[in-house]
C-alpha positions in Angstrom: 1.9 -31.1 -2.3 5.0 -29.6 -3.7 3.4 -29.0 -7.1 0.3 -27.4 -5.6 2.4 -25.2 -3.3 4.6 -24.0 -6.2 1.6 -23.3 -8.3 -0.2 -21.5 -5.5 2.9 -19.4 -4.8 3.2 -18.4 -8.4 -0.5 -17.7 -8.7 -0.4 -15.6 -5.6 2.7 -13.7 -6.7 1.2 -12.9 -10.1 -2.1 -11.9 -8.6 -0.5 -9.6 -6.1 1.8 -8.1 -8.7 -1.1 -7.4 -11.1 -3.2 -5.9 -8.3 -0.3 -3.7 -7.2 0.4 -2.5 -10.7 -3.3 -1.7 -11.4 -3.7 0.0 -8.0 -0.6 2.2 -8.4 -1.6 3.1 -12.0 -5.2 4.0 -11.0 -3.9 6.1 -8.1 -1.6 8.0 -10.5 -4.5 8.5 -13.0 -6.8 9.8 -10.3 -4.1 12.1 -9.0 -3.4 13.4 -12.5 -7.2 14.0 -13.1 -7.5 15.9 -9.8 -4.5 18.0 -10.6 -5.8 18.8 -14.0 -9.2 19.7 -12.6 -7.5 22.1 -10.1 -5.4 23.6 -12.9 -8.6 24.2 -15.0 -10.3 25.9 -12.0 -7.3 28.2 -11.6 -7.5 29.1 -15.3 -11.3 29.6 -15.2 -11.7 31.3 -11.8 -8.3 32.6 -10.7 -9.8 35.1 -8.1 -11.9 32.4 -6.4 -8.9 30.1 -6.2 -6.7 32.8 -4.8 -9.4 33.5 -2.2 -9.6 29.8 -1.4 -5.9 29.6 -0.8 -5.9 32.8 1.3 -8.6 31.2 3.5 -6.5 28.1 4.1 -3.6 30.4 5.2 -6.0 32.4 7.4 -7.1 29.2 9.1 -3.5 28.5 9.8 -3.1 31.8 11.7 -2.2 34.4 9.1 -4.1 37.7 9.0 -6.3 38.2 6.0 -3.9 40.9 4.8 -0.8 38.7 5.1 -2.6 35.7 3.6 -3.8 37.7 0.6 -0.3 39.2 0.1 1.3 35.8 0.2 -1.2 34.3 -2.2 -0.8 37.2 -4.6 2.9 36.6 -4.6 2.5 32.8 -5.0 0.1 33.2 -7.9 2.9 34.8 -9.9 4.3 31.3 -10.3 1.5 29.1 -11.7 3.1 25.8 -11.0 3.9 26.7 -7.4 0.4 28.1 -7.0 -1.1 24.9 -8.3 1.0 22.7 -6.1 0.2 24.7 -3.0 -3.5 24.8 -3.8 -3.5 21.0 -4.5 -1.7 20.4 -1.2 -4.3 22.3 0.8 -7.4 21.2 -1.1 -6.5 17.7 -2.1 -4.0 16.7 0.6 -1.1 17.0 -1.7 -1.2 15.5 -5.2 1.9 14.9 -7.1 1.9 14.6 -10.9 3.1 11.2 -12.0 2.5 9.3 -8.8 4.3 6.1 -7.9 5.9 3.6 -10.2 3.4 0.8 -11.2 6.2 -1.5 -12.4 8.2 -1.1 -9.1 5.0 -1.7 -7.0 4.2 -4.8 -9.1 7.7 -6.1 -8.8 7.9 -5.6 -5.0 4.4 -7.1 -4.4 5.1 -10.1 -6.7 8.5 -11.0 -5.3 7.5 -10.5 -1.6 4.3 -12.5 -2.1 6.2 -15.3 -3.9 8.9 -15.4 -1.1 6.2 -15.4 1.6 4.2 -18.1 -0.2 7.3 -20.3 -0.6 8.0 -20.5 3.2 5.5 -23.3 3.9 6.4 -25.0 0.5 10.2 -25.3 1.1 10.0 -28.2 3.6 8.3 -30.3 1.0 11.4 -30.4 -1.1 12.8 -32.8 1.5 9.9 -34.1 3.5 6.6 -35.8 2.7 3.3 -36.6 4.4 2.5 -35.7 7.9 6.1 -34.8 8.8 6.2 -32.3 6.0 2.9 -30.7 7.1 4.1 -30.4 10.7 7.4 -28.9 9.7 5.7 -26.5 7.2 3.3 -25.4 10.0 6.1 -24.7 12.4 8.3 -22.9 9.8 5.3 -20.8 8.9 4.6 -19.9 12.5 8.2 -18.8 13.0 8.2 -16.8 9.7 5.0 -15.1 10.7 6.4 -14.2 14.1 9.6 -12.9 12.6 7.9 -10.7 10.0 5.5 -9.4 12.7 8.4 -8.7 15.1 10.3 -6.9 12.4 7.5 -4.4 12.1 8.5 -3.1 15.6 11.6 -1.6 13.9 9.2 0.9 12.1 6.4 1.3 14.7 6.0 2.0 18.4 4.9 -1.6 19.1 6.9 -4.1 21.1 8.5 -6.8 19.0 6.8 -9.6 20.8 3.3 -8.0 20.5 3.7 -7.3 16.8 5.1 -10.8 16.3 2.2 -12.5 18.2 -0.3 -10.4 16.2 1.1 -11.5 12.9 1.3 -15.2 14.1 -2.3 -15.1 15.2 -3.3 -13.7 11.8 -1.4 -16.5 10.1 -3.1 -19.1 12.3 -6.5 -17.7 11.5 -5.8 -17.6 7.8 -4.3 -21.0 7.8 -7.2 -22.5 9.7 -9.7 -20.8 7.3 -7.8 -22.2 4.3 -7.6 -25.7 5.8 -11.4 -25.6 6.6 -12.2 -24.4 3.0 -10.0 -27.2 1.7 -11.7 -29.8 3.9 -15.2 -28.6 2.8 -14.4 -28.6 -0.9 -12.7 -31.9 -1.5 -12.9 -33.2 -5.0 -12.3 -36.7 -6.1 
């Protein structure tokens, strides 16, 4: 049980770290491509892009005259013009994006720590007792993680804690069922 738990924790951590790295890198590449496309549009069709930005400002309540004057002034600084146009058209695109290594590290470590919660009791316990203690410790950990979300949301701590606990029970039951169905040996 201990060997399988440790191997599973390591595999989960590496998988999540790799997924986070690739996702963050892909997001940065897409953002860079969108920004470069917008930069090219400004170079190829500057008047259309000025008109487009002016229309965004008009939709926000500026008169056409004020919006046009503002855009004309902004277009004197190509980088600022690009950032503003990207913010309006693309929802804000920053060159560079996030840090893939940082995302991978955070995902890998947090996944490993979370996966170790049900494994730790098996360092001292065996058999049915170990399974029961691991189950209880996992329920408590799920509840605490869920409850801690209330620090950053408008949810009540007990509601967020119960939601996370229920999710853990569902995933645990599905995993147990899969393990029961696919016994080898």
